C-alpha positions as CSV (number, residue, x, y, z in Angstrom):
1,M,6.7,4.6,-27.1
2,T,2.5,3.3,-26.9
3,A,0.2,3.8,-29.3
4,A,-1.8,5.3,-26.1
5,L,1.3,8.3,-26.1
6,Q,1.0,9.0,-29.9
7,S,-3.0,10.1,-29.6
8,D,-4.9,12.2,-28.0
9,Y,-6.9,8.8,-27.0
10,P,-6.7,6.1,-24.8
11,P,-5.4,2.9,-26.5
12,E,-8.9,0.9,-27.8
13,S,-8.7,-1.8,-25.3
14,G,-7.8,0.3,-22.3
15,W,-4.6,1.4,-20.4
16,T,-1.9,-1.3,-19.3
17,T,0.6,-1.2,-17.3
18,D,2.8,-1.6,-20.4
19,D,1.8,1.7,-21.1
20,L,2.6,3.4,-17.6
21,D,5.8,1.8,-18.1
22,A,6.1,3.5,-21.4
23,L,5.1,7.2,-19.9
24,P,7.8,9.5,-19.0
25,E,9.4,9.9,-15.8
26,D,7.7,13.3,-14.9
27,G,7.0,13.0,-11.4
28,R,3.0,12.3,-12.2
29,R,0.8,10.1,-9.9
30,R,-0.8,7.9,-12.3
31,E,-2.8,5.1,-11.2
32,L,-4.7,2.5,-13.3
33,L,-8.5,1.7,-12.9
34,D,-9.5,-1.9,-15.2
35,G,-7.8,-0.2,-18.2
36,V,-8.6,3.9,-17.1
37,L,-6.0,5.7,-16.7
38,L,-6.0,8.2,-13.4
39,M,-4.0,11.0,-12.5
40,S,-4.3,13.2,-9.2
41,P,-3.8,16.7,-8.8
42,H,-0.4,17.3,-6.8
43,P,-0.5,16.3,-3.3
44,T,-0.7,19.7,-1.2
45,R,2.1,20.6,1.5
46,T,-0.4,19.3,4.5
47,H,-0.8,16.0,2.4
48,Q,3.3,15.6,2.4
49,S,3.7,16.7,5.7
50,I,1.0,14.1,7.0
51,A,2.9,11.0,4.6
52,M,6.1,12.1,6.0
53,R,5.3,12.5,9.6
54,L,3.4,9.3,9.4
55,G,6.3,7.3,7.8
56,A,8.7,8.4,9.9
57,A,6.6,7.6,13.4
58,L,5.9,3.7,11.8
59,D,9.7,3.6,10.7
60,E,10.6,4.3,14.0
61,D,8.8,1.4,15.9
62,C,8.7,-1.3,12.7
63,P,9.8,-4.7,13.7
64,D,12.2,-7.0,11.5
65,G,10.5,-8.4,8.8
66,Y,8.9,-5.2,7.6
67,D,9.6,-1.8,6.1
68,V,7.8,1.6,5.5
69,T,8.0,3.3,2.6
70,Q,6.0,6.3,0.8
71,A,4.5,6.6,-2.5
72,V,5.6,3.2,-4.2
73,E,3.2,1.5,-6.9
74,V,1.7,-1.7,-6.2
75,R,0.8,-3.5,-9.5
76,I,-2.7,-5.5,-8.8
77,N,-2.6,-6.8,-12.6
78,R,-2.4,-5.6,-16.1
79,T,-5.0,-3.1,-15.9
80,R,-4.8,-2.0,-12.1
81,S,-1.8,-0.6,-10.6
82,F,-2.2,2.1,-7.3
83,I,0.0,4.3,-5.6
84,P,-0.5,4.2,-1.9
85,D,0.6,7.3,0.2
86,V,2.3,5.1,2.7
87,L,2.5,1.4,2.9
88,I,4.1,-1.3,5.4
89,T,5.7,-4.2,3.0
90,T,7.6,-7.2,4.1
91,A,11.3,-6.5,4.2
92,T,12.1,-9.3,1.9
93,A,10.2,-7.6,-0.6
94,A,11.7,-4.2,0.2
95,A,15.6,-5.6,0.0
96,R,14.7,-6.0,-3.4
97,E,14.7,-2.1,-3.9
98,P,11.8,-2.2,-6.1
99,S,10.1,0.4,-8.0
100,R,6.9,-1.5,-7.6
101,Y,5.4,-3.8,-5.3
102,E,3.1,-7.0,-6.2
103,P,0.0,-7.5,-3.6
104,H,1.2,-10.1,-1.6
105,E,4.5,-8.0,-0.8
106,V,2.5,-5.3,1.1
107,V,0.8,-5.9,5.0
108,V,-0.4,-2.5,5.1
109,A,-2.0,0.1,2.7
110,I,-2.6,3.9,3.7
111,E,-4.2,6.5,2.0
112,I,-5.0,10.2,2.8
113,V,-8.0,11.7,1.9
114,S,-8.0,14.9,-0.2
115,P,-11.3,16.9,-1.7
116,S,-9.9,15.3,-5.2
117,T,-9.5,11.8,-3.4
118,R,-12.8,11.1,-1.4
119,S,-14.4,8.4,-3.0
120,I,-11.7,6.8,-4.5
121,D,-10.0,6.6,-1.1
122,R,-13.3,5.7,1.0
123,V,-14.7,3.3,-1.3
124,L,-12.6,2.1,-4.6
125,K,-9.7,1.9,-3.0
126,P,-10.4,0.1,0.0
127,A,-12.6,-2.7,-2.6
128,L,-9.8,-3.3,-4.7
129,Y,-6.8,-3.7,-1.9
130,A,-8.8,-6.4,-0.1
131,Q,-9.8,-8.2,-3.0
132,A,-5.9,-8.0,-4.0
133,G,-5.3,-9.7,-0.6
134,I,-3.6,-6.8,1.0
135,P,-4.4,-7.6,4.7
136,Y,-4.5,-4.2,6.3
137,Y,-6.0,-0.8,5.3
138,W,-5.3,2.6,6.7
139,R,-7.3,5.9,6.0
140,I,-6.5,9.0,7.3
141,E,-9.4,11.9,6.8
142,T,-8.2,15.1,6.7
143,L,-11.1,17.1,6.1
144,G,-13.1,19.3,8.8
145,G,-9.6,20.2,10.4
146,D,-8.3,17.2,13.1
147,L,-7.0,13.6,11.7
148,E,-9.0,10.7,12.3
149,V,-7.0,7.5,11.4
150,V,-9.4,4.6,10.7
151,T,-7.9,1.5,10.3
152,Y,-9.3,-1.8,9.0
153,R,-8.4,-5.6,8.5
154,I,-8.9,-8.2,5.9
155,D,-12.2,-10.9,5.7
156,A,-10.3,-12.8,3.4
157,V,-13.2,-14.9,3.0
158,N,-15.6,-12.1,1.8
159,E,-12.5,-10.2,0.2
160,D,-13.2,-7.1,2.3
161,Y,-12.2,-4.7,5.1
162,T,-13.7,-4.8,8.4
163,E,-13.5,-1.2,10.4
164,T,-11.3,-2.0,13.6
165,G,-10.7,1.3,15.0
166,R,-11.2,5.1,14.6
167,W,-8.4,6.9,16.4
168,T,-8.4,10.8,17.0
169,K,-6.0,10.7,19.9
170,F,-3.7,7.8,19.5
171,V,-3.6,4.4,17.2
172,D,-3.3,2.0,19.6
173,T,-3.5,-1.4,17.6
174,G,-1.7,-4.8,17.6
175,E,-1.7,-4.9,13.8
176,P,0.5,-5.9,12.0
177,F,3.3,-4.7,15.1
178,P,2.2,-2.8,18.2
179,I,1.5,0.5,17.4
180,N,1.0,3.1,19.9
181,L,1.2,6.6,17.6
182,P,-0.2,10.1,19.3
183,I,-2.1,11.5,16.3
184,S,-0.7,14.9,17.5
185,R,3.0,13.4,15.9
186,I,1.6,13.2,12.3
187,T,0.2,16.7,12.7
188,P,1.3,19.0,10.3
189,R,2.3,21.8,12.5
190,S,0.4,24.4,10.6
191,R,-2.7,22.4,11.4
């Protein structure tokens, strides 16, 4: 057991992925930001419904060479680790049945914005996913009633994302593969 678990205080040098690995499997979503442990509240039914519907819809049109999954850790380095709500990865990486992915195995990281994660999903995660070299980032806005999917492509030279679309009726993009997805298809029934 790590020193962090034996005390009310974090390790003096900050949390690491080794500390994450030593924590019990208790269903809590734990992420690391430069050695700081982040714990999000349990997702709402709406959040989970969007993730489930989006994953299923993307999986239907997903060509060979890619795989769609939900909430699997992306271990960026020893002190940074995030769990996107939905991911598109390489099929080769998925074939090894990982409990975590390396950034180069992730093609699209998708975050569903919740009231408690607005700044993290809109500012922090896109910046760090881009630095890690993940080619595409999608952000799903849920605040205000209607869903909006905002898509981004990496500018590898500047290590940041360029917005490629704001979608309120259909996500219609050719990246990373042809996607024509009605927003109504990922909208929970009770919205």
